[in-house]
C-alpha positions in Angstrom: 6.0 17.4 -26.3 4.7 14.0 -26.6 4.9 11.2 -23.5 5.5 8.2 -25.1 4.5 5.8 -23.1 3.8 2.3 -22.6 2.4 -0.6 -20.0 6.7 -1.8 -19.8 8.3 1.5 -19.7 8.9 4.7 -18.0 6.9 8.0 -18.8 9.2 10.4 -20.5 8.4 13.7 -19.0 10.7 15.2 -21.4 9.9 18.7 -22.6 8.1 19.3 -19.5 9.0 22.2 -17.8 9.2 21.6 -13.6 5.9 23.9 -13.6 4.2 21.5 -15.3 5.9 17.9 -14.6 4.8 18.7 -10.8 1.3 19.8 -12.0 1.5 16.3 -14.0 2.2 13.9 -11.0 -0.4 16.1 -8.5 -3.1 15.2 -10.9 -1.8 11.8 -11.5 -2.0 11.3 -7.7 -5.9 12.8 -7.6 -7.4 10.2 -10.3 -9.1 7.3 -8.6 -9.5 4.1 -10.9 -11.9 2.7 -8.5 -14.5 5.9 -9.2 -15.9 5.2 -12.6 -17.3 8.1 -12.5 -14.1 9.9 -12.6 -12.5 7.9 -15.1 -15.0 8.6 -17.5 -15.5 12.3 -17.0 -11.3 12.5 -16.7 -10.8 15.4 -19.5 -14.0 15.6 -21.0 -14.0 20.0 -19.6 -10.7 19.6 -22.2 -12.6 17.7 -25.1 -15.2 19.9 -25.1 -13.0 23.3 -25.4 -11.4 21.9 -28.1 -14.5 21.0 -29.7 -16.4 24.0 -29.3 -13.0 26.1 -29.7 -12.8 24.3 -33.7 -16.4 25.4 -34.3 -15.5 29.0 -33.6 -12.7 28.7 -35.7 -14.4 27.7 -38.5 -17.4 29.4 -38.4 -14.9 32.2 -37.9 -13.2 31.5 -41.1 -16.1 30.9 -42.9 -17.4 34.7 -42.2 -14.2 36.0 -42.9 -14.6 35.6 -47.0 -11.4 37.2 -48.3 -12.7 36.6 -52.0 -14.0 40.1 -52.7 -10.7 41.4 -52.5 -9.2 39.0 -54.9 -12.3 40.7 -56.9 -10.9 44.6 -56.1 -7.6 43.2 -57.5 -9.2 41.9 -60.4 -11.0 45.6 -61.0 -8.3 47.3 -60.4 -6.3 45.8 -62.9 -8.7 46.4 -66.0 -9.0 50.0 -64.8 -5.7 50.6 -65.2 -5.5 48.3 -68.9 -8.1 50.8 -70.1 -5.8 53.4 -70.0 -3.9 52.6 -73.3 -1.3 55.1 -74.3 -0.8 53.7 -77.6 -4.2 55.5 -78.3 -2.5 58.8 -77.5 -1.9 59.9 -81.5 -3.4 62.4 -83.2 -6.6 61.7 -85.1 -5.9 61.6 -88.9 -8.6 63.4 -90.9 -11.4 65.5 -90.4 -12.4 69.3 -91.0 -10.0 70.9 -88.6 -7.1 68.7 -89.2 -6.5 70.2 -92.3 -6.0 73.7 -91.1 -2.7 74.6 -89.9 -1.8 75.0 -86.2 -5.2 74.5 -85.3 -5.8 70.7 -86.5 -2.7 69.7 -84.2 -4.6 70.7 -80.8 -7.4 68.6 -82.5 -6.5 65.0 -81.1 -7.1 62.2 -78.4 -4.9 63.7 -76.1 -8.3 65.6 -74.4 -10.2 62.3 -74.4 -7.3 60.3 -73.3 -7.1 63.0 -70.4 -10.6 62.8 -69.6 -10.5 58.8 -69.8 -7.8 59.1 -67.5 -9.7 61.7 -64.8 -12.8 59.4 -65.2 -10.9 55.8 -64.7 -8.9 58.3 -62.0 -12.1 58.3 -60.1 -12.9 54.8 -60.0 -9.1 53.8 -59.0 -9.3 56.3 -56.1 -12.2 54.0 -55.1 -11.4 50.5 -55.5 -7.9 51.9 -53.4 -10.3 52.9 -50.0 -12.3 49.4 -50.5 -8.8 47.9 -50.5 -7.6 49.9 -47.7 -10.1 48.7 -45.8 -10.2 45.6 -46.6 -6.7 45.7 -46.0 -7.1 47.1 -42.3 -10.2 44.0 -41.5 -7.2 41.5 -42.7 -4.9 42.9 -40.3 -7.1 43.1 -37.3 -7.9 38.9 -38.7 -4.1 38.3 -38.8 -4.2 39.6 -35.2 -7.7 37.7 -34.2 -5.7 34.5 -35.8 -2.6 35.1 -33.5 -4.7 34.9 -30.7 -6.8 31.8 -31.7 -3.3 30.1 -32.1 -2.4 30.8 -28.9 -5.4 29.6 -27.5 -4.9 26.1 -29.5 -1.6 25.6 -28.4 -2.9 25.9 -24.4 -5.8 23.5 -24.9 -3.0 21.2 -26.5 -0.8 21.9 -23.6 -3.2 20.9 -21.7 -4.3 17.5 -23.1 -0.5 16.8 -23.2 -0.4 17.6 -19.2 -3.8 15.1 -18.8 -2.5 12.2 -20.9 0.8 12.5 -19.8 -0.9 12.3 -16.0 -3.2 9.3 -17.1 -0.9 7.1 -18.2 1.1 7.6 -15.7 -1.5 6.4 -13.5 -2.0 3.5 -15.6 1.6 2.4 -15.5 1.2 3.0 -11.7 -1.9 0.2 -12.1 0.1 -2.4 -13.7 2.8 -2.0 -11.9 2.0 -1.8 -8.4 -1.8 -2.4 -7.6 -2.6 -5.1 -9.7 0.4 -6.8 -8.6 -0.3 -6.1 -5.1 -3.9 -7.4 -5.8 -2.5 -10.5 -7.6 -0.5 -11.5 -3.9 -3.8 -11.1 -2.6 -5.4 -13.7 -4.6 -2.4 -15.8 -3.9 -2.4 -15.3 -0.2 -6.0 -15.4 0.1 -7.9 -18.4 1.9 -9.8 -21.0 -0.7 -12.6 -19.5 -0.3 -12.2 -15.9 -0.4 -9.7 -16.4 -3.8 -12.6 -16.2 -6.2 -13.7 -12.7 -4.7 -10.0 -11.8 -4.6 -10.0 -12.8 -8.0 -13.2 -11.0 -9.3 -11.8 -7.8 -7.6 -8.4 -8.0 -9.8 -10.9 -8.6 -12.6 -12.9 -5.2 -11.8 -9.2 -3.5 -11.3 -8.0 -5.0 -15.0 -11.6 -3.3 -16.5 -11.4 0.1 -15.0 -7.5 0.5 -16.1 -9.0 -0.7 -19.2 -11.1 1.5 -19.7 -9.3 4.7 -18.4 -6.9 3.7 -20.8 -9.3 3.8 -23.9 -10.5 7.4 -22.3 -6.8 8.8 -22.5 -6.6 7.5 -26.3 -10.0 9.3 -26.8 -7.6 12.6 -25.2 -5.0 11.4 -27.2 -7.5 11.9 -30.5 -8.5 15.4 -29.3 -5.3 16.0 -28.5 -4.3 15.3 -32.4 -7.2 17.4 -33.6 -5.7 20.2 -32.1 -2.3 19.2 -33.3 -3.9 19.9 -37.2 -5.8 22.9 -35.8 -2.3 24.9 -35.3 -1.0 24.6 -38.7 -4.5 25.2 -40.7 -5.0 28.2 -38.1 -1.1 29.2 -39.7 -2.3 28.4 -43.3 -5.7 30.9 -43.0 -3.0 33.7 -41.4 -0.6 33.1 -44.2 -3.1 33.5 -46.8 -4.6 36.7 -44.9 -0.8 38.1 -44.8 -0.3 37.9 -48.4 -3.5 39.6 -49.3 -2.2 42.4 -47.5 0.9 42.5 -49.1 -0.5 42.3 -52.5 -3.0 45.3 -51.4 -0.5 46.8 -49.5 1.8 46.9 -52.9 -0.8 48.0 -55.3 -1.8 51.0 -52.7 2.1 51.9 -52.5 3.9 51.3 -55.5 1.4 50.0 -58.6 -1.0 53.2 -58.8 1.3 55.6 -58.4 3.5 54.1 -60.7 1.1 53.8 -63.2 -0.2 57.8 -62.0 3.3 58.6 -63.1 3.6 56.8 -66.2 0.6 58.6 -67.2 2.2 62.1 -66.7 5.2 60.8 -68.4 2.9 59.5 -71.7 1.3 63.2 -71.5 5.0 65.4 -71.5 6.2 63.1 -73.7 3.6 63.5 -76.5 3.7 67.2 -75.7 6.9 66.9 -76.7 6.3 65.1 -80.0 3.8 68.0 -80.7 6.2 70.5 -80.1 8.5 68.8 -82.3 6.0 68.4 -85.3 4.9 71.8 -85.0 9.0 72.8 -85.1 9.1 70.7 -88.5 6.1 72.4 -90.3 7.5 76.0 -89.4 11.0 74.9 -90.9 9.2 73.4 -93.6 7.1 76.3 -94.6 10.6 78.7 -94.3 12.6 76.9 -96.8 9.0 76.5 -99.1 9.5 80.6 -98.8 13.4 80.8 -99.2 12.8 79.0 -102.7 9.5 81.0 -103.6 11.9 84.2 -103.5 14.8 82.7 -105.0 12.5 82.1 -107.9 11.2 85.0 -107.7 15.0 86.8 -107.7 15.6 85.0 -110.8 12.4 86.2 -112.5 12.7 89.7 -111.8 16.7 89.8 -112.6 16.2 87.9 -115.7 13.0 90.5 -117.0 15.8 93.3 -116.2 18.4 91.8 -118.1 16.1 91.7 -121.4 14.6 95.2 -120.5 18.0 96.5 -120.9 18.8 94.5 -123.8 16.0 96.8 -125.4 18.3 100.4 -125.0 21.6 101.6 -126.2 23.6 100.7 -122.3 27.2 101.2 -121.9 29.0 98.2 -122.7 31.3 98.2 -119.3 28.2 98.9 -117.9 26.5 95.9 -119.1 29.6 93.6 -118.3 29.4 94.8 -114.6 25.7 94.2 -114.0 26.0 91.0 -115.9 29.0 89.9 -114.1 27.0 91.3 -110.6 24.2 89.1 -111.3 26.7 86.1 -111.7 28.4 86.8 -108.6 24.9 87.2 -107.1 23.9 84.1 -108.5 26.7 82.0 -107.1 26.4 83.2 -103.6 22.7 82.7 -103.5 23.2 79.5 -105.1 26.2 79.1 -102.3 24.3 79.8 -99.4 21.2 77.9 -100.5 23.8 74.6 -101.0 25.3 75.0 -97.3 21.8 75.7 -95.6 20.5 72.6 -97.7 23.7 70.6 -96.1 23.1 72.1 -92.9 19.5 71.4 -92.9 20.4 67.5 -94.0 23.0 67.4 -90.7 20.4 69.2 -88.7 17.9 66.3 -89.5 20.2 63.4 -89.7 20.8 64.6 -86.0 17.4 65.0 -85.2 16.5 61.6 -86.0 19.0 60.4 -84.5 18.3 62.3 -81.2 14.7 60.9 -81.4 16.5 57.2 -81.9 18.6 57.5 -78.6 15.4 58.7 -77.0 13.2 56.1 -78.1 15.8 53.3 -76.9 16.3 55.1 -73.6 12.7 54.7 -73.2 13.0 51.0 -74.0 14.9 50.7 -71.7 12.9 52.1 -68.6 10.7 49.7 -69.5 
């Protein structure tokens, strides 16, 4: 809303409201170029308001140090990084780890949970501080809105005063000064020097008033620059609020959920390991029973040879023994094949689960 004016052109009132145009004309009409005190003080109150307002903004920005928010966000990040899920693994070695079904309980899970509880408390404290900082920043954002509106009022007021002053300068150049020049031409020879001095006085007064208007233009430029500065600080606060809200509402809950999922997966892994150990023990027991059966049957056969035995009975016993051994071997073979297939399927399931988890990241 800038009125482009020079001494030889009309005043452009484009952009002013009707009320503002009427006010500009009223102010211009009341300006008395002959009153040196009035012309020197023209717009001074508005300039003082701008200066005072700029000082208030500077003091406000200085007192609102938001650097501590960045420090808290950094502390939050460091606390989250302390929870290394890769360390969630069984502790190898040690006396208790060698005891079956007891060693599986002696691992880093308890240490991990204890560390999580400790860091979780710290994170909750940082979260509370961040939430308080968020509320303060929201208040500051509202405060900057009020500052921006106030600065805009000062800018418009200066624009009105400058335009009104330029109208008066234009009037002086187009009306008052030409009238005085006519008086010089019409004056008697002895009165001409006085009229010429009056013309010089008017020109000097107009020139000084025009310089004062230039100072008002500088003040208006300060107000013009202050607006974007206020918005820059306000936008920085808004970005901080967004980061804080994202951390409180998204990052921290997601982090906690992932810790719970990691613990659940760890328990599943432990259960699978335990089941594998039970299967291995069962297989070992079957192998030992087969060996004992073979040894017993061989001993019985040898003892049978020591006495008189009916050949038909011996043949039947021998055939039954062979059949038993063959069936046992077949059963073992089928069981072994099935176990191999089951192991392959388990490996495939583990691989699919691992790939799926990787894609979720």
